C-alpha positions in Angstrom: -53.2 -65.2 59.9 -52.4 -65.4 56.0 -48.8 -66.5 54.9 -46.6 -63.7 53.5 -45.8 -64.1 49.7 -42.1 -65.1 49.1 -39.8 -62.2 48.5 -38.7 -62.0 44.7 -35.2 -61.5 43.6 -34.7 -58.0 41.8 -33.9 -58.3 38.1 -30.4 -57.0 37.3 -30.2 -53.7 35.3 -28.0 -55.5 32.6 -30.5 -58.1 32.0 -33.2 -55.7 31.3 -31.0 -53.6 28.9 -30.0 -56.8 27.1 -33.7 -57.8 26.8 -34.3 -54.4 25.2 -31.6 -54.5 22.8 -32.9 -57.9 21.7 -36.2 -56.3 21.1 -34.6 -53.3 19.1 -32.7 -55.8 17.1 -36.1 -57.7 16.2 -37.9 -54.5 15.3 -35.0 -53.2 13.2 -34.9 -56.4 11.4 -38.6 -56.3 10.8 -38.5 -52.7 9.4 -35.6 -53.4 7.1 -37.2 -56.5 5.8 -40.5 -54.7 5.3 -38.9 -52.0 3.3 -37.1 -54.3 1.0 -40.3 -56.4 0.5 -41.8 -56.1 -3.2 -45.0 -55.4 -1.5 -43.5 -52.4 0.7 -44.5 -49.6 -1.9 -48.0 -48.0 -1.6 -50.3 -49.1 -4.3 -51.4 -46.6 -6.9 -55.3 -45.7 -6.5 -57.1 -47.4 -9.3 -59.6 -45.2 -11.2 -59.5 -42.2 -9.0 -60.5 -39.8 -11.6 -63.8 -41.8 -12.5 -64.7 -41.8 -8.8 -64.0 -38.1 -8.5 -66.5 -37.5 -11.3 -69.0 -39.7 -9.8 -69.0 -38.0 -6.7 -69.9 -34.5 -8.3 -73.6 -34.0 -8.2 -73.9 -30.3 -8.9 -71.9 -28.1 -11.3 -71.7 -24.3 -10.5 -71.4 -21.9 -13.1 
């Protein structure tokens, strides 16, 4: 007959909440750093008008 696994101790609720709080702090810091980054702004599309003209194949009158 196989041995039973040893019973594990339950994790305290406070420890789980503390872990989640640390995770939230990291996420908040990451997002604020990303917002303040000089690379955060969305790049303007280059030559968008030229590409639109290129895709037109037929002009309806």
